[in-house]
N, C-alpha and C positions, 0 to 999 in steps of 0.2 A: 940567774938574778934571785937572792932572796928576798926583794923590794917588792912592794903592790906593782905592776904594769899594767897598763890600759891600752887600747887603741880606741884613737876619738878621729872624727870624722866631722869637715864644716857643717856646720847648721843653719844659715844664714849666717849674721854675725856673731855665731857664738860655736864651740865645738861639743860633739855630742859624743858621749863615750856607750861605743858598740860593744866591747868586749872588755874583759877585767880580769887579770889574774891575781888571788891574793893567798901567797904562799901561810902556811900554817907553821909559823916559827916563831911569834911572838914580836916579832920587829913590824907589825900593821901599824898604819899612819891612819889617823880619824880623817877618812879619806872616803868621797862618796865614790860610788858605780855606775852602773847600768844607767842609762837616761839622764845621767847627770848632765847639764851642759856649762862646762867651765867657760869662763869669761874669754874674749877672744885674746886681749890684750894683759890680763894678769896670769892667765895658767901659761905653761909650757907649752901645753897639746896648739892653745890658737897663737903664740907667739912664734913656733914652729913654722905653724902654715901659713903664718903670713912672711914670715922670712924669706921662706922657698915655694911659694907661689908666685906666678906669673907676674909683672910690675902690674897689668892693668886690672887684674882679679885685687890685688891689693890694694889699688886705688878704690877701686869699686867699695869695697868692704871696710878702708878706714874713712872712707865718706860719709856711709852709713853710719857710721859709728860717732865720726864725729858732730853729727844731730841726735844722738841718742841722748835722753835727760838722764842715763845711769850714772852716777861716782866711775864706776868700774870703766868704764868708756873715754872718759874725761883725756887720756892722754892721747887720745885720737887727733886731738887738737892741736898737737905740738911735735908737726912732722920732722923738726929737727931730731927729736928721741925716737921715735921711729924707726928713721934714717938710722941713726947708733944701732940701737936693736936689733937691725935687720942685718947690718955691716957685721957686726959684733955674733950673731949667730948663723951666718955664713962662714965666717972666719972660724970659727970653733966646731961646724960641724952638726948644732946641736941647740937649741935654744932652752932657757932657763925660767923655771917659773918666776914672777915680779912678787916677792916677799913683801915690800912697799905699803902695801894696802890691808895687810893685815897684823893686827894687835900681837904685841910678844905673848902676850898671855893667852890668846887663842886657840882653842882646839884646832884650828886649822891650820895651825903653823907647821908649813912641813915644806921640805926643800921638792922639787922635781926636774927633771929633764927630758925634751922629748927630743925626737927623730922622724924625718919625714917619710911616708912612704910613698915614692912617684912611679909615673910611667911616664917618661917623655919629660916635658916640661911642667906636667900636671902634677900636683900634689892630692892624692885620695886621701890621703888621712896621716894621723902622727901615731907614734908610739911613744910612750912615757914612762918612767920609774919614777916612783915618789919615795921620799925618804924622812927620818925626822933627823932632824939638822943636831939635834942634841947628841946624835949617835956618830954620824957620818958628815963629813966635809960635802960640799959641792966638788971638790978637786978630787976627794978618794972615791966616790960614785962614780966619776967620769973617769978615773984611771981604773976601775975596777969593770966597770958595766955599759961603758959605750960602745966599745966593740960589741958588745953583746946585742945592744939594742940596734945596731947600724946593721948585723948580721941578720938577724931578724925582720929587720923592714927590708934586706936586700932578697932574701926569699921568699917574701910576700911577694916583692915585684916580679922574681923570676918566675913563680908560682900563677901570676894574674894574667904576664906576656906569654906562658905556655900556654894558658886556658885560652887564651884568645882574647882574653877580656879589653874591650872598651870602652872607656870612661865615658859617662855621660858627657853632651856640651856643658862648658863651662857657663855657670849661672852668670 
């Protein structure tokens, strides 16, 4: 994948980027890396986590986000929009970043898709790919790179199972 890719895990009501790959090819986006905590409801990482995690965990996260004073968490108070986002992501097999909260002239304007890394019904984290929408459309990125992201997630899952990894109890 010639675009930046990240591995993120849930950190409370946000995601936390633990690993990042930045190809040296001039296709970089203005995208933060290690230690950055993308918002759960706007980032492809967080939306993916919400879409694929167990229902009770999703309700817990959304309940906490609904009480948040942050503008980025406002959509947690709209259960129907969350339900549509979850259904759409599950149907596609990936979640996309919500660009509606970013100004058109913002240097943070980029596209991103994420796939889950799972063990059983638990989501351990998500893999994402970010790109510049002026260069490629979401459809082009999905056609070219979604299978690669899904294969990478599958490889991580297999290695974790083979190592005997046991996820900690759900928070």
